[in-house]
C-alpha positions, -999 to 999 in steps of 0.1 A, spaced: -264 -206 -133 -300 -216 -139 -317 -249 -133 -301 -280 -147 -327 -282 -175 -320 -245 -184 -283 -252 -184 -288 -281 -208 -309 -260 -230 -282 -233 -230 -255 -257 -239 -276 -272 -267 -281 -236 -280 -243 -231 -280 -238 -263 -299 -265 -254 -325 -250 -219 -330 -215 -233 -335 -228 -259 -359 -246 -232 -379 -214 -212 -382 -194 -242 -393 -221 -253 -418 -228 -285 -399 -261 -301 -389 -268 -298 -351 -272 -335 -348 -237 -340 -360 -224 -332 -325 -234 -351 -294 -234 -336 -259 -216 -358 -234 -226 -347 -199 -196 -352 -177 -210 -364 -144 -178 -371 -126 -180 -360 -89 -217 -354 -92 -241 -378 -75 -269 -400 -90 -294 -373 -82 -277 -349 -107 -277 -377 -133 -313 -385 -128 -322 -348 -131 -303 -345 -163 -319 -377 -177 -353 -363 -168 -344 -332 -189 -336 -355 -219 -299 -361 -215 -288 -397 -224 -250 -396 -228 -229 -394 -197 -191 -393 -191 -172 -406 -160 -135 -403 -152 -131 -431 -127 -142 -466 -129 -149 -471 -92 -169 -439 -90 -190 -451 -119 -195 -485 -105 -211 -470 -74 -232 -445 -94 -245 -463 -125 -267 -488 -107 -286 -459 -90 -293 -442 -124 -319 -449 -151 -311 -480 -171 -315 -463 -206 -284 -441 -204 -252 -445 -224 -220 -444 -203 -187 -432 -216 -153 -435 -198 -133 -404 -205 -106 -407 -178 -74 -428 -179 -80 -465 -177 -56 -489 -161 -55 -524 -175 -64 -539 -141 -97 -521 -142 -105 -530 -178 -127 -560 -169 -150 -538 -148 -149 -510 -174 -160 -534 -201 -191 -543 -181 -200 -507 -171 -193 -486 -201 -206 -484 -237 -177 -463 -249 -141 -458 -238 -126 -425 -250 -92 -430 -234 -75 -460 -250 -38 -452 -249 -20 -485 -256 -23 -516 -277 -22 -537 -245 -53 -518 -231 -72 -522 -264 -66 -559 -265 -74 -563 -228 -107 -545 -233 -115 -566 -263 -110 -598 -243 -130 -586 -213 -158 -573 -235 -160 -608 -251 -162 -624 -217 -190 -601 -207 -209 -607 -240 -207 -570 -249 -196 -548 -277 -177 -516 -269 -168 -486 -290 -134 -471 -283 -116 -439 -291 -78 -437 -292 -66 -408 -270 -39 -388 -288 -16 -364 -269 -14 -339 -297 2 -312 -275 30 -335 -262 24 -324 -226 39 -348 -201 10 -342 -178 -15 -355 -203 -24 -391 -210 -26 -404 -245 -4 -417 -273 21 -396 -292 8 -393 -328 37 -415 -341 25 -444 -319 -12 -443 -331 -9 -462 -364 4 -493 -346 -27 -493 -324 -51 -487 -353 -35 -517 -371 -51 -539 -344 -86 -530 -356 -91 -561 -379 -82 -585 -351 -107 -570 -326 -140 -589 -321 -158 -570 -294 -143 -535 -296 -148 -512 -325 -123 -483 -329 -146 -454 -337 -123 -424 -337 -100 -403 -316 -100 -381 -285 -77 -353 -273 -73 -329 -244 -56 -296 -253 -34 -276 -229 -54 -257 -203 -58 -220 -213 -83 -192 -206 -87 -183 -242 -106 -209 -262 -88 -200 -294 -56 -214 -279 -71 -249 -283 -79 -245 -320 -45 -257 -334 -48 -289 -313 -83 -296 -324 -74 -290 -360 -44 -312 -357 -64 -341 -344 -89 -338 -373 -60 -337 -398 -44 -367 -382 -77 -386 -382 -82 -378 -419 -47 -390 -427 -49 -422 -407 -84 -430 -421 -71 -427 -456 -40 -448 -449 -59 -476 -431 -93 -477 -447 -109 -473 -412 -138 -448 -410 -128 -432 -377 -159 -410 -377 -157 -397 -341 -137 -369 -327 -141 -363 -289 -128 -329 -281 -140 -297 -266 -153 -289 -231 -174 -262 -214 -152 -232 -223 -140 -242 -258 -168 -264 -273 -175 -239 -300 -139 -240 -313 -140 -278 -311 -172 -280 -332 -158 -256 -358 -128 -280 -361 -149 -311 -364 -158 -324 -330 -186 -351 -329 -186 -353 -291 -182 -324 -267 -176 -332 -230 -194 -307 -208 -196 -309 -170 -196 -276 -152 -217 -260 -179 -245 -284 -171 -241 -294 -134 -224 -262 -120 -191 -258 -103 -176 -288 -85 -169 -285 -49 -133 -298 -55 -120 -310 -89 -106 -345 -90 -68 -343 -88 -52 -344 -122 -86 -345 -140 -96 -323 -169 -119 -293 -162 -148 -301 -184 
């Protein structure tokens, strides 16, 4: 791989090409640099190259890293969040992509209020039904979306999914398409806008963009191979 700045430029070129094929504006898709397992130096280098959106999997890792990084960055939690870490997450992150229960959503709302912050949240949907994946079954999502009018410090902005791991990017297309279709149906039924779809990683971001992604989560395509992937974590 090239330098970090060159890697970022290459990923942006991939995003722009996929948007052009799909008839979408390039700025309709935001690049989330997944900095999990990479140190503050890597984040600072990416920020110096113009990257402002960063994703972390683990609250404790982010708590140690964020204070050492520039203060003008937006931080997104993309990994599973336990309720007992919601208070810290509400202080650290601007977005949480991995809401997977009504209890967690209400807990985040309470802690965000206590911290005097407003968070944006995405509901994680287990479209594939894999037992190894976090996220709500599609049938359970409407009950969580129904909480939106009661929330004061959390805005439900859309949905997130992780498809089954496969070498062929096209394998992910049905799952990305299904998430978009579910979003469209739930938005129509509830009146919620739900504009955001967080889906697609380094190897399948083009397919995700063609199916409507507004966030793509890219780690290795920007920072290079990790020394050792976090156990149970997605390969971004």
